[in-house]
C-alpha angles and dihedrals in degrees: 000000000000093000097047115109120245095249092056091048091049091050091049092046091050087054088057103268107151090187091058091048091049090053091051089051092048091054092048097042101099093051093045091051093050091050095048098042091045090060103034101032088206123098096212094048091045091052091049091051090052092048092050091047091049092056092046089051092049090048093051099033093112088062094054106112100182094243083140132016118285088242092057092045094050093043090055089054090049091049091051092049092047093049092048090051092047090053090050092050093048093048090052095049108033122089117174117237087216089065093055120108115226094266092052094222100123097057092047090052090049091052093048092048097045100044120074117221113256095258093052091044092052095047090046091053091048091049091049090051091049090049092050090048093050093047087054090053096052116110109273098256093049092043092053095053092043092053091051089049091050088052089056094243115167117249093248090050092047091047091050092048091053096039093243136127114257089249092053091047091052091050091049092048090050090053092046092051091048092050093046092046091054093045090052093055090088089063099041143027093259115144117235118268116223117235 
């Protein structure tokens, strides 16, 4: 796999080869890391941005036309994910001084309400990582529909993307959610869902 040229790997990955896609990711990894950490300045957040970008890339790989290198294409997705996450973090933490009443109570209350304590923040990040990992481990058909669902695609749009009827897409999503729910039980107190 190490000696295969990028174009061959891309073609194989577009045909569904997870090994080829993994090799493309391995080759791109240093550049992706530099891009994400440069924006987010936080290793955990950078890793999450790379994971999210990786799944988006896998989901949209068929649309990659090689106008640029795979590395450049994937890096642009990572940069977009990292910037979106940075905006979310800033929105959650920033309170304008101009909005403060003279006694300053309201902004302090907003900060306390909007920021999780460190323990919650840590466990939330670990749970998000576990969720991302388990989505990646779903069988391909279930993973595809779940990724479209995570991206807030409409059912008709998801069905069209996968070449399914809307009813078949809904059934597949139901199965994917059941499977993911049961896989996540090891990380949470969720009860099992019957098939």
